[in-house]
C-alpha positions in Angstrom: -15.3 -0.1 -94.7 -12.0 1.4 -93.5 -13.9 3.0 -90.5 -15.5 -0.3 -89.6 -12.1 -2.1 -89.6 -10.6 0.6 -87.3 -13.5 0.5 -84.9 -13.2 -3.3 -84.6 -9.5 -3.0 -83.9 -10.3 -0.3 -81.3 -12.9 -2.4 -79.5 -10.4 -5.3 -79.4 -7.8 -3.2 -77.8 -10.0 -1.9 -75.0 -11.6 -5.3 -74.2 -10.6 -6.4 -70.6 -8.3 -9.5 -70.4 -9.4 -12.1 -67.8 -8.3 -15.7 -67.5 -5.9 -15.4 -70.4 -3.1 -17.4 -69.0 -1.8 -19.8 -66.4 -2.3 -19.1 -62.6 0.7 -20.2 -60.6 0.1 -20.9 -56.9 2.7 -21.3 -54.2 1.8 -22.0 -50.6 3.2 -21.5 -47.1 1.8 -23.2 -44.0 0.9 -20.8 -41.2 -0.6 -23.4 -38.9 0.6 -23.0 -35.3 1.5 -26.0 -33.1 -1.7 -25.4 -31.0 -5.0 -24.0 -32.1 -7.8 -22.7 -29.9 -11.5 -23.4 -30.4 -13.8 -20.4 -31.3 -10.9 -18.5 -32.7 -10.2 -17.7 -36.3 -6.7 -19.1 -36.9 -4.5 -18.6 -40.1 -3.5 -21.9 -41.6 -2.3 -21.4 -45.2 -1.0 -18.5 -47.2 -1.5 -18.8 -51.0 0.6 -16.6 -53.3 -0.6 -16.3 -56.9 0.7 -14.9 -60.2 -1.1 -15.0 -63.5 1.4 -15.3 -66.4 -0.7 -13.3 -68.8 -3.4 -10.7 -68.1 -5.6 -11.2 -65.0 -7.1 -14.4 -63.7 -10.3 -13.9 -61.7 -10.8 -16.4 -58.8 -14.5 -16.8 -57.9 -14.5 -19.8 -55.6 -12.3 -22.3 -53.7 -12.9 -25.7 -52.1 -11.0 -26.3 -48.9 -10.7 -29.8 -47.4 -10.5 -30.4 -43.6 -7.6 -32.7 -42.7 -6.2 -34.3 -39.6 -8.3 -36.4 -37.3 -11.0 -33.8 -36.6 -14.4 -34.3 -38.2 -15.7 -31.6 -40.5 -18.7 -31.1 -38.2 -16.4 -29.6 -35.6 -15.4 -26.7 -37.9 -17.7 -23.7 -37.7 -16.3 -22.0 -40.8 -13.4 -21.5 -43.2 -12.4 -17.9 -44.0 -10.4 -16.2 -46.7 -8.5 -13.1 -45.7 -6.7 -10.6 -48.0 -3.2 -9.3 -47.4 -4.6 -6.7 -45.0 -6.2 -9.3 -42.9 -9.8 -8.5 -43.9 -12.3 -11.2 -44.7 -13.1 -11.5 -48.4 -15.2 -14.7 -48.3 -16.2 -17.4 -45.9 -18.3 -20.6 -45.8 -20.2 -22.3 -43.0 -21.6 -25.1 -45.2 -19.9 -28.3 -46.3 -20.4 -31.5 -48.1 -20.2 -34.2 -45.4 -19.2 -36.9 -47.8 -16.3 -35.0 -49.3 -15.2 -33.1 -46.1 -14.9 -29.9 -48.2 -16.0 -26.3 -47.5 -17.2 -24.7 -50.8 -16.2 -21.0 -50.5 -17.7 -18.5 -53.0 -15.9 -15.2 -53.6 -18.8 -12.9 -54.7 -16.6 -10.0 -55.7 -13.9 -12.2 -57.2 -10.2 -12.1 -56.5 -7.9 -11.0 -59.3 -4.4 -12.3 -59.8 -2.5 -10.0 -62.0 0.2 -10.7 -64.5 3.7 -10.0 -63.3 2.6 -9.2 -59.8 2.3 -11.6 -56.9 -0.9 -11.4 -54.9 -2.0 -13.5 -51.9 -4.7 -14.5 -49.5 -4.8 -16.5 -46.3 -7.0 -19.4 -45.6 -8.1 -19.5 -41.9 -10.3 -22.0 -39.9 -12.7 -21.3 -37.1 -13.3 -24.3 -34.9 -16.5 -24.8 -32.9 -16.5 -24.6 -29.1 -17.2 -28.3 -28.9 -14.5 -29.4 -31.3 -12.9 -32.7 -30.3 -9.4 -32.2 -28.9 -7.3 -33.7 -31.7 -5.3 -32.5 -34.7 -6.5 -30.4 -37.6 -5.1 -29.2 -40.9 -6.3 -27.6 -44.1 -5.8 -29.0 -47.6 -6.3 -27.8 -51.2 -6.3 -31.1 -53.0 -5.9 -30.0 -56.6 -5.9 -27.1 -59.0 -9.5 -28.2 -59.9 -10.8 -26.7 -56.7 -10.1 -23.2 -57.9 -13.1 -21.6 -59.5 -11.6 -19.7 -62.6 -12.6 -19.1 -66.2 -12.5 -22.3 -68.3 -9.7 -20.9 -70.4 -7.3 -20.6 -67.4 -4.9 -23.2 -66.1 -4.0 -23.4 -62.4 -0.7 -25.1 -61.3 0.6 -25.7 -57.8 4.2 -25.7 -56.6 3.4 -29.3 -55.6 0.7 -31.8 -56.3 -1.5 -30.4 -53.5 -1.3 -27.8 -50.8 -1.5 -29.0 -47.2 -0.9 -27.0 -44.0 0.9 -28.6 -41.1 -1.3 -30.1 -38.3 -2.3 -28.1 -35.2 -3.4 -29.7 -31.9 -6.8 -28.4 -30.8 -7.1 -26.8 -27.4 -10.1 -25.3 -25.6 -9.0 -22.4 -23.4 -11.5 -19.7 -22.8 -12.7 -17.5 -19.9 -15.1 -14.8 -18.9 -13.5 -11.7 -17.3 -15.0 -9.0 -15.0 -13.7 -6.2 -12.8 -15.1 -4.4 -9.8 -15.8 -1.7 -8.9 -16.7 -0.1 -12.2 -16.8 3.5 -10.9 -14.0 5.0 -8.8 -13.3 8.4 -7.4 -10.7 10.9 -8.7 -7.5 11.4 -6.7 -7.8 8.0 -5.0 -4.6 6.5 -3.6 -4.4 2.7 -3.6 -7.9 2.2 -4.8 -8.5 -1.6 -4.8 -9.7 -3.3 -8.0 -10.6 -7.0 -8.3 -10.2 -8.7 -11.6 -12.0 -12.1 -11.9 -11.3 -14.7 -14.5 -13.8 -17.6 -14.7 -12.7 -20.5 -17.0 -15.3 -21.6 -19.6 -13.1 -24.0 -21.5 -12.1 -27.6 -21.1 -8.4 -26.9 -20.7 -6.7 -25.4 -17.7 -5.3 -21.9 -17.4 -1.8 -21.3 -16.1 -1.3 -17.6 -16.9 -3.1 -14.4 -17.3 -1.8 -11.0 -18.4 -4.0 -8.0 -17.4 -3.4 -4.7 -19.2 -3.7 -1.5 -17.2 -5.2 1.3 -19.4 -4.0 4.9 -19.4 -5.1 6.9 -16.4 -4.4 4.3 -13.8 -1.1 3.9 -12.0 -0.6 0.4 -10.6 0.9 0.5 -7.1 0.8 -3.1 -5.9 -0.8 -6.5 -6.0 -2.4 -7.3 -2.6 -3.9 -10.8 -3.0 -4.4 -13.6 -5.6 -7.1 -16.1 -5.1 -7.7 -19.4 -6.8 -11.2 -20.8 -6.1 -11.6 -18.6 -3.1 -8.3 -19.4 -1.4 -5.6 -16.9 -0.9 -2.6 -18.2 -2.9 1.0 -17.5 -2.0 2.7 -20.7 -3.1 2.8 -21.8 -6.8 2.1 -18.3 -8.0 4.5 -15.8 -9.5 3.8 -12.3 -10.6 5.6 -9.6 -12.6 4.3 -6.1 -13.2 5.0 -3.0 -15.1 3.1 0.3 -15.1 0.7 -1.1 -17.7 0.3 -4.8 -17.0 0.1 -7.6 -14.4 1.5 -11.0 -15.4 0.3 -13.8 -13.1 1.6 -17.4 -13.6 0.2 -20.4 -11.7 2.5 -23.4 -11.4 -0.4 -25.9 -11.5 -2.9 -25.0 -14.3 -6.5 -24.7 -13.2 -10.0 -24.4 -14.4 -11.1 -22.8 -11.1 -11.9 -19.1 -10.6 -8.9 -16.8 -10.4 -9.1 -13.4 -8.7 -6.4 -10.7 -8.7 -6.7 -8.0 -6.1 -4.6 -5.0 -7.0 -4.3 -1.3 -6.2 -4.1 1.8 -8.4 -3.8 5.5 -8.0 -6.4 7.3 -10.0 -6.3 10.4 -12.1 -7.2 13.9 -10.8 -9.6 14.3 -13.8 -12.3 12.1 -15.3 -11.3 9.0 -17.2 -14.1 7.7 -19.3 -14.9 4.0 -19.4 -11.6 2.2 -20.0 -11.2 -1.5 -20.5 -8.9 -3.6 -18.3 -8.3 -6.3 -20.9 -6.6 -9.7 -20.4 -5.2 -12.7 -22.3 -5.0 -16.2 -20.9 -2.6 -19.0 -21.5 -2.7 -22.7 -21.0 0.9 -23.4 -21.4 0.5 -24.2 -25.1 -1.4 -21.3 -26.6 0.3 -18.0 -26.3 -1.9 -14.9 -25.9 -5.2 -16.7 -26.4 -7.8 -14.0 -25.7 -10.7 -14.5 -23.4 -13.7 -15.4 -25.5 -16.3 -13.4 -23.7 -15.9 -9.9 -22.1 -18.3 -9.2 -19.3 -20.3 -5.9 -19.6 -18.6 -4.9 -16.3 -15.1 -5.0 -17.7 -14.8 -1.2 -18.0 -13.8 1.2 -15.2 -14.7 4.9 -15.1 -12.9 7.5 -12.9 -15.1 10.4 -12.0 -15.7 12.8 -9.2 -18.1 10.8 -7.0 -19.2 13.5 -4.6 -20.4 17.1 -4.9 -20.3 18.7 -1.4 -21.8 21.8 0.1 -21.2 23.0 3.7 -23.0 25.4 6.0 -22.1 26.7 9.5 -24.3 25.2 12.3 -22.4 26.5 15.4 -19.6 29.0 14.8 -18.8 30.2 18.3 -17.2 28.3 21.1 -15.9 28.9 24.6 -12.2 28.0 24.9 -12.6 25.4 27.7 -11.5 22.2 26.0 -15.1 20.9 25.6 -17.0 23.4 23.6 -17.0 23.1 19.8 -17.9 24.3 16.3 -20.2 22.3 14.1 -20.7 22.3 10.3 -23.4 20.6 8.2 -22.3 18.9 5.0 -24.7 17.8 2.2 -23.2 15.4 -0.2 -24.5 14.5 -3.7 -23.4 11.3 -5.4 -22.9 10.6 -9.1 -23.0 6.8 -9.4 -24.7 3.7 -8.0 -22.0 2.1 -5.8 -21.3 0.7 -2.3 -18.2 1.8 -0.6 -16.4 3.7 2.2 -16.8 7.5 2.5 -13.5 9.0 3.7 -12.8 12.6 4.9 -9.7 14.6 5.7 -9.1 18.1 6.9 -6.1 20.4 7.3 -5.1 21.9 10.6 -6.7 25.2 11.3 -4.8 28.4 10.6 -5.5 32.0 11.7 -5.6 34.6 9.0 -5.0 37.3 11.6 -1.8 35.7 12.9 0.7 33.5 11.1 1.9 31.9 14.3 -1.6 30.7 15.5 -2.4 27.1 14.6 -5.1 24.8 15.7 -4.3 21.1 15.3 -7.2 18.7 14.7 -5.4 15.9 16.6 -2.4 15.1 18.6 -0.8 11.7 19.0 -3.5 10.7 21.5 -6.3 13.2 21.2 -8.7 13.7 18.3 -10.6 17.0 18.3 -12.5 16.6 15.0 -15.1 14.0 14.2 -17.5 13.4 11.3 -20.8 11.7 11.9 -24.0 10.8 10.0 -26.4 11.3 12.9 -27.8 14.4 14.4 -27.3 13.1 17.9 -23.7 12.7 18.9 -23.0 9.1 19.9 -20.5 6.4 19.2 -22.2 4.9 16.1 -21.8 6.3 12.6 -18.8 8.4 13.5 -15.1 8.5 13.0 -12.1 10.6 14.0 -10.8 13.1 11.4 -7.2 13.4 10.5 -5.2 15.4 8.0 -5.0 12.5 5.5 -7.2 9.6 4.5 -6.6 6.6 6.7 -7.0 3.1 5.3 -10.4 1.5 6.1 -11.4 4.5 8.2 -14.7 6.1 7.2 -18.5 5.5 6.9 -19.8 2.6 4.8 -22.8 3.3 2.6 -24.6 2.2 -0.6 -25.4 5.3 -2.7 -27.2 5.9 -5.9 -26.8 8.5 -8.7 -28.2 11.8 -7.7 -28.8 10.7 -4.1 -27.8 12.9 -1.1 -26.4 12.3 2.4 -26.2 14.7 5.3 -23.2 14.7 7.7 -22.0 16.7 10.6 -18.5 17.8 11.4 -17.7 18.7 15.0 -14.5 20.5 16.0 -13.7 20.7 19.7 -11.7 23.8 20.6 -8.8 22.9 22.9 -8.0 24.9 26.0 -5.5 27.7 25.3 -6.6 28.3 21.7 -6.1 32.0 20.7 -9.3 34.0 20.4 -10.0 34.9 16.7 -12.8 35.1 14.2 -10.6 34.2 11.2 -9.8 30.5 11.7 -9.9 28.5 8.4 -9.3 25.0 7.3 -9.5 23.0 4.0 -11.2 19.6 3.6 -11.6 16.8 1.2 -14.0 13.9 0.6 -13.2 10.6 -1.1 -15.6 7.8 -1.8 -13.8 4.5 -2.1 -16.1 2.0 -3.8 -15.9 -1.7 -3.0 -18.5 -2.9 -5.5 
């Protein structure tokens, strides 16, 4: 008998204690002045303490307030202190305007320790543009053990009201592949509004591996815009503000210097603003939002004509075979250093003077005036050969170097060269 009594006492001591006291709830409104559709927005913070033991919360009914109809709400979400969703509901009772949220794993409020969760709302994309709030009307809407009591710091919990806005956009960027070591490579960031409210600002973030050099043009609905637009920049962002908010397409043309090494697909992200909502993210990101920096060209060279009479008209010729690593359209550029003579440090053969160009690159076997450009010691803006290339495709080119009169005779002339493919799309 003594053993039985001790065992019973032992079992009583190890039994878990749930719902053994009063659950005290205090609330804080988190509702912003403006709220965006299709965005999960925090509205209420509930802090709870169980006076004795643990109280397990298994459900909660949340009422939609304000002038918005409950059918305009996609869901109500409960978030823990870390911001992770612990429960949500997309169903409601249309007569009571309540969302019934079940918490499958339960949410324990411990004795002597405050714990909290946040109630958030997700409005549908077609939500009427009016005001919205969340309410927890009484302690009875908490699902707890029947032996628990729930008390509020007030008769009911109510967030402040938020005014519904509809500010969204799709974003894209071109080109998506660019060459290494490119100076002032042009990128075009396009923002197409998909919401009912106008956009007056966008902030574009420049990822690591790209050095912003300047903004060349800003277009609103295809028109170059100089008045009514202000811009500020830093190495990692572009901030464009439009005086008159618009739902028309916005294009930002800007230039970057690229890395000397590969940069894998990096996102140029953006946020948009309608004057009321700060940092409202674009709701859809186009598949073309990433940019990759990679070596676009693999080049090999062979000598086609390596001897020339020094008469000012004869020449050397070299055949280049280029292999490409992406599917792009753009401008092929070429540069070459002045020739030096390994047998004499004073001998030098310039590829051009202020008025005469001795070196040309062409894409045709017959020398004529089409498909050809003059070669200089640096890449010249908009000078090159335009072409659409595909991954693993090849292209043959011919370099001709005319030997000026008076050039010293030598068989050890040498020059270095570089190719750059500047994509436009």
